[in-house]
C-alpha positions in Angstrom: -96.1 14.1 176.9 -98.1 15.5 174.0 -99.8 18.0 176.3 -96.5 19.1 177.8 -94.9 19.5 174.4 -97.7 21.6 173.0 -97.7 23.8 176.1 -94.0 24.2 175.9 -94.2 25.2 172.2 -97.1 27.6 172.7 -95.5 29.3 175.6 -91.9 29.4 174.2 -93.0 30.5 170.7 -96.1 32.6 171.6 -95.5 35.1 168.8 -95.5 32.3 166.2 -98.8 31.0 167.5 -100.2 34.6 167.6 -99.3 35.1 164.0 -100.8 31.8 163.0 -104.0 32.0 165.0 -104.6 35.8 165.4 -102.9 37.0 162.2 -100.9 39.4 164.3 -97.3 38.9 165.7 -98.2 40.3 169.1 -96.3 39.4 172.3 -98.3 37.0 174.5 -97.5 36.0 178.1 -98.7 33.0 180.1 -101.9 33.2 182.0 -102.4 30.7 184.8 -105.7 28.7 184.6 -106.1 29.3 188.3 -106.6 33.0 187.7 -109.9 32.2 186.0 -111.1 29.4 188.2 -113.8 29.7 190.8 -113.7 25.9 191.2 -111.0 23.5 190.0 -111.4 22.3 186.4 -109.3 19.7 184.7 -106.8 21.4 182.5 -104.3 18.9 181.1 -104.3 20.4 177.6 -105.3 23.9 178.5 -103.1 26.8 177.4 -103.9 30.4 178.2 -101.8 33.3 176.7 -102.7 37.0 177.0 -101.8 40.4 175.8 -103.2 43.8 176.8 -106.1 43.3 174.4 -106.8 39.6 174.0 -106.6 36.2 175.7 -105.7 33.2 173.5 -107.2 30.0 174.8 -105.8 26.8 173.2 -106.8 23.2 173.8 -104.6 20.6 172.1 -106.4 17.2 171.9 -105.2 13.8 170.5 -108.7 12.4 170.8 -112.1 14.1 170.7 -114.0 14.6 174.0 -117.6 15.2 174.7 -117.0 17.9 177.3 -114.9 20.2 175.0 -117.8 22.6 174.1 -118.7 23.0 177.7 -115.1 23.7 178.6 -114.8 26.4 176.0 -118.0 28.1 177.1 -117.1 27.9 180.8 -113.6 29.4 180.2 -115.1 32.2 178.1 -117.3 33.2 181.0 -114.4 32.9 183.4 -112.3 35.0 181.1 -114.9 37.7 180.8 -115.4 37.8 184.6 -111.6 38.3 185.1 -111.0 40.6 182.0 -114.3 42.0 180.8 -112.4 44.5 178.5 -110.4 41.8 176.7 -111.4 39.8 173.6 -110.9 36.0 173.8 -109.9 33.7 170.9 -110.6 30.1 171.6 -109.2 27.3 169.5 -109.3 23.6 169.9 -106.5 21.9 167.9 -106.9 18.2 167.1 -103.6 16.5 166.5 -104.7 13.0 165.2 -107.1 12.3 162.3 -110.6 11.2 163.5 -113.9 10.3 161.9 -115.7 11.3 165.1 -118.3 14.1 164.7 -117.0 15.6 167.9 -114.0 17.0 166.0 -116.4 19.2 164.0 -118.2 20.6 167.0 -117.8 24.4 167.3 -120.7 25.3 169.5 -122.1 24.9 173.0 -125.9 25.3 173.2 -127.9 25.2 176.5 -131.5 26.4 176.3 -131.2 30.1 175.5 -127.4 30.1 175.8 -125.1 29.8 172.8 -121.3 29.9 172.5 -119.1 29.4 169.5 -115.4 28.6 169.3 -112.9 27.6 166.6 -111.6 24.2 165.7 -108.4 23.3 163.8 -108.0 19.8 162.5 -104.2 19.6 161.8 -104.6 16.9 159.2 -106.6 19.4 157.0 -104.0 22.2 157.3 -101.6 22.9 154.4 -98.1 21.7 155.3 -96.4 24.9 154.2 -98.0 26.9 157.1 -95.9 25.1 159.6 -92.6 25.9 157.8 -93.3 29.6 158.1 -92.3 29.9 161.8 -89.9 27.8 164.0 -92.4 27.2 166.8 -94.8 25.5 164.4 -92.3 23.1 162.8 -93.0 20.2 165.1 -96.6 20.1 163.9 -95.7 19.7 160.2 -95.9 15.9 160.1 -99.4 16.0 161.4 -100.6 18.3 158.6 -102.1 17.7 155.2 -99.0 16.0 153.8 -99.1 13.2 151.4 -95.7 11.9 152.6 -95.1 12.2 156.4 -91.6 10.7 156.2 -90.5 13.2 153.6 -92.0 16.0 155.6 -90.1 15.0 158.7 -86.9 14.9 156.7 -87.6 18.5 155.5 -88.4 19.6 159.1 -85.1 18.0 160.3 -83.1 19.9 157.6 -84.7 23.2 158.7 -84.1 22.5 162.4 -80.4 21.6 161.8 -79.9 24.9 160.1 -81.0 26.8 163.2 -78.0 28.5 164.8 -79.3 28.8 168.4 -78.4 25.4 169.9 -81.1 25.6 172.6 -83.9 26.3 170.1 -82.6 23.7 167.8 -82.5 21.1 170.5 -86.0 21.9 171.9 -87.6 21.9 168.4 -85.9 18.5 167.5 -87.2 16.9 170.7 -90.7 18.3 170.3 -90.8 17.2 166.7 -89.8 13.6 167.7 -92.6 13.4 170.3 -95.4 14.8 168.1 -94.2 12.8 165.0 -94.7 9.7 167.1 -98.5 10.1 166.6 -98.1 9.3 162.9 -94.7 7.7 162.3 -92.9 4.6 163.5 -90.3 5.4 166.1 -87.5 3.8 164.1 -88.2 6.2 161.2 -88.1 9.1 163.6 -84.8 7.9 165.2 -83.3 7.6 161.7 -84.2 11.1 160.7 -83.8 13.1 163.8 -80.3 13.2 165.4 -80.5 12.2 169.1 -77.4 14.2 169.9 -79.2 17.4 169.0 -82.1 16.5 171.3 -80.2 15.6 174.4 -79.8 19.1 175.8 -83.5 20.0 175.4 -85.8 20.5 178.3 -88.3 18.3 176.5 -85.8 15.4 176.2 -84.9 15.7 179.9 -88.6 15.6 180.9 -89.0 12.5 178.7 -85.9 10.9 180.2 -87.0 11.4 183.7 -90.5 10.1 183.0 -88.9 7.1 181.3 -86.7 6.3 184.3 -89.8 6.6 186.6 -91.7 4.3 184.3 -88.9 1.8 184.2 -88.9 1.5 188.0 -92.7 1.2 188.3 -93.9 -0.7 185.2 -90.9 -1.6 183.0 -90.9 -1.2 179.3 -94.6 -0.4 178.4 -94.3 2.5 176.1 -91.9 3.7 173.5 -90.9 7.2 172.4 -93.5 9.2 174.3 -92.4 7.7 177.6 -88.7 7.9 177.4 -87.2 7.6 173.9 -86.1 4.2 175.3 -83.1 5.4 177.2 -84.9 6.5 180.3 -86.8 3.2 180.6 -83.7 1.1 180.0 -81.8 3.0 182.7 -84.6 2.6 185.2 -84.9 -1.1 184.6 -81.1 -1.6 185.0 -81.1 0.3 188.2 -84.1 -1.6 189.5 -82.5 -5.0 188.6 -79.2 -4.0 190.3 -80.9 -2.9 193.5 -82.9 -6.1 193.6 -79.7 -8.2 193.2 -78.0 -6.2 196.0 -81.0 -6.8 198.3 -80.9 -10.5 197.7 -77.1 -10.6 198.1 -77.3 -8.9 201.6 -79.8 -11.5 202.7 -77.6 -14.3 201.6 -74.5 -12.7 203.2 -76.4 -12.5 206.5 -77.2 -16.2 206.2 -73.5 -17.0 205.9 -73.5 -18.1 202.3 -70.1 -17.9 200.5 -69.4 -14.9 198.3 -68.7 -17.2 195.3 -72.1 -18.8 195.5 -73.8 -15.4 195.9 -71.9 -14.1 192.9 -73.2 -17.0 190.7 -76.8 -16.4 192.0 -76.9 -12.6 191.6 -74.5 -11.8 188.9 -72.7 -9.3 191.2 -68.9 -9.3 191.3 -66.9 -10.5 194.3 -65.7 -6.9 194.7 -69.3 -5.6 194.9 -70.2 -8.4 197.4 -67.2 -7.5 199.6 -68.4 -3.9 199.7 -71.9 -5.0 200.6 -70.4 -7.4 203.3 -68.4 -4.5 204.8 -71.5 -2.3 204.9 -73.5 -5.1 206.5 -70.8 -5.6 209.2 -70.7 -1.8 209.9 -74.4 -1.8 210.8 -74.3 -5.0 212.9 -75.0 -4.3 216.6 -71.8 -4.3 218.7 
């Protein structure tokens, strides 16, 4: 979900990101990675935005990866092949603190080839930067704050003051997901109002993912997989379906409805409906 949230924010608030990273509030539009690809390349955290003069290449990472320098060099060449007249700003943004030397790598060197890109470690960034523009608010708790809970409370106050309900809802949900990297989910639930988040596209994505996860694996993950509700709904639906499957088998064996009700937890009325459905499909 972190990749999806970061992509959503960068694409929905592209001018905020342009002002932050390019020092210019220019309009940026989405550029599909496939437009630069000769061969498929994994692009979970890849975001490409473009204007008439520049391509902004962003990579959000929760953990450092060895192949990042190569990826940046590779996409720079792909970008030049497609848009030789355009500049390209490449930024790797690390979300979680790390002691790995990989988060300090800004170069790719191969024999006589040399390529340089930029790196931002959010935990070293001044917190006030992220209060300057709405699209950056969800990253504030990951910044150089000495009190992440207090920062989240301040973010929540700013978000609640936003008049546009759609923007308010999407920013609240995005903040909830990203804050989960550094704060306990109970703290997040206490500070961010769930009723504000419910209408957001991010919340709906999380909810659907949670329902799917509930069917397949049960409750394995917390806020990033469903903010609990999706998983719980999936489990309840799975349990009810299993009970109905067992009840149908027992009905076909001639077991009394009272016994089946005790065994499955289904009501007599539910069992009568299942019995009627079973009789309808019996061969005449």
